[in-house]
N, C-alpha and C positions, 0 to 999 in steps of 0.2 A: 265427251271424249278428251278434249283439251284439258279440262279440270282434273281428270284422272291422271293424265301424264304429268301435270304440274305436281300433284300430290305425290306421285311415285318418285319424281326427281327430288323433292324436298325430303322424303323419307330416306332415300338412298344417301343423300348428303349428310343427314343427321347421323346415320349409322357409321359413315366413314369418319366423321369428325369425332365420334365417341371412341373410335379405335386409335386415335392419334396418341402417340407416346411422346411426352415432353422430354427434352434432353436430360433433365435432372431426376426423372422418375426412376425408382428402383423397382424390383419385382412386386413389392406389396404397396407401392405408391406412397410410402412413408418417407417424406423428405425431412432432412435435418435442418439446422440453422442455415440461413443464407441460400436456401434451395438446394444445398448439397445432399446427395443421397446419404441417409443416416447410416447405411451399412459401410460407407467409406470413411466415416469419421471415427477417430480414436475414442475408445471408451476408457473411463477411469473410475475409481471408487469415489463416490461422493454422496450427495443428498438428493432425494426425490421428495417433492411435495405430496402430501396426502390432502385430499379435498373433502369438504363436507358441504351439504346444502345449507342454506342460510339458517333455518330453524335449529339445526344441530350445531352449526358453528357458533351461533350466538346464544346458546343455552347457558344459563347460569346455574352452577351446582356447587353446594358447600359440602365439604367432606371433613369430618373430625380427624381424619388421618393426615398428619403433617407430611409435607414433601421436602426434599432437600432444596436449598436455595442454589440455583445454578446460574441464572442470569439476573442478578439483583438489580432492582430499580429503586424508585423513590420510597421513602419511609414516612409514615404519618402516625403520630402518637395521639391516642384518644382514650381518656380515662385510664383504666388499668390494662389497656391493650396497646399494641402498635401493629401496624399493617405495613407490609412490604410488597411492592410490585415484583412479580416474576414476569419480566418483559415478554409480552405476547401470549402468556398462558394463564395468568391469574394473580391472586393476591394471597400471600402468606399471612396467617393470623398468629400473633404472639401474645401470650399472657405475660404482662409486665407487672404483676402484683408485687413481686419481689425483683426489683431492677437488677440486683446482683446475680440473679439466675433466671432471666427471662426464658420462656420455653415456647416452642412452636406448638400450637394446639389445633391447627386446622388449615385448610386451603380452600379458597373460593375460586373456582374455575371461571374465568372470564377471558375467553379467547380474544386475541387482538388488543388486549389492554396495554396501556403504557403510562398512565397517570392515575392519581387518585386524590381525593379530598373528602373530608368528612364534616358534616354539620348536623346536629340534633339527631343522632342515631341513624343518619342516612349517609351512605357511602356513595360518592360520585366517581365514576370512572368511564372509560370508553371501552366499547366492545366493537372492534374494527372502527367503523365510521359513526356508530351510534353513541349518544350520551346515555348512560345507564345509571339509575339511582337504585341502590340496594338498601333494604331495611334489614339491619343487623341488630335490632333491639333484643332479639333472642338469637344468640349465636348458634343454637341447635336448629334454627329454622330461618336461615338467611334466605331472603326471597327478593325477586325483582319488584321494586315499588313502581317505577315508571321507566319509559324509554322514549327518547327522541331520536328518530331515525335520520341518518345522513347529515348529522351536525358537523362531523369532522371529515370533510370530503377527502382530505389528504391522506387519511388512514384507510380508506376503502381498499386501496391496493398497496399501501406503503406502511402497513402496521408492522410492529416488531416481528410478528410471526410470518410475514411475507418473505422473509429472508431466512436462509438456513442458520442453524445455531452457531456454527463455527466457520472459520475461513476455509476456502477450498472450492473445488468444482461442485456444481449443482445443476439439476435440471431446471431450466428456466420455467417459472410457474406460469400457468394460465391465469391472468389477473381478472378474468371474468368470473372466476370461482373463488371460494373462500378456502385458503390454506389453513388447515387445522393442526398440522404437525409435519415433521420432516423425518424420513427414514433413510438409513444408509443403503445404497444400492449402486449398481453399475450405471453410470450416466455418460452421455456424450460430453467430450471435453470441449465445452464452449463457454457457459456462464461461470464466472468465478467471483467469489467474495473475498476481499482482502481482510 
């Protein structure tokens, strides 16, 4: 009998605690930065991160369709080609057979990349925090040759793609996930990039 009364008292206490409303909760329980109710924070036009799971975020894809250079990074010349990093998104491939009129001929998607180097038909770059080696001996069939995971720990959460593409307000990303791109949307006026 005593055991039943104790169990009943614990059950009632648990039910009462679960009904407790914290001072910063709003109707849907969605708190904004610093515990303030998200509904009370001012919203502005800015950027929201789009997330992908690790296999999708770190997938390497070559496309023979060139893309415009938007956020230019390092350039590396090799034979009749040169390669230019598109910070955070991949690598532009240029045909430099005629240096007076070099032309973009493709794009290698490598999310999170920021650097590149080439040796013996192997392109070395980073994909977020991984060191990736690509075999581009056949430009129509660029493929991942090898990958060393977690080599660049500083880029796990701080790769060029982890920040929005331009200055302004943005939704603070969840750094436990992989940011694969940014889209414009209404965001809470909190995180700001100069």
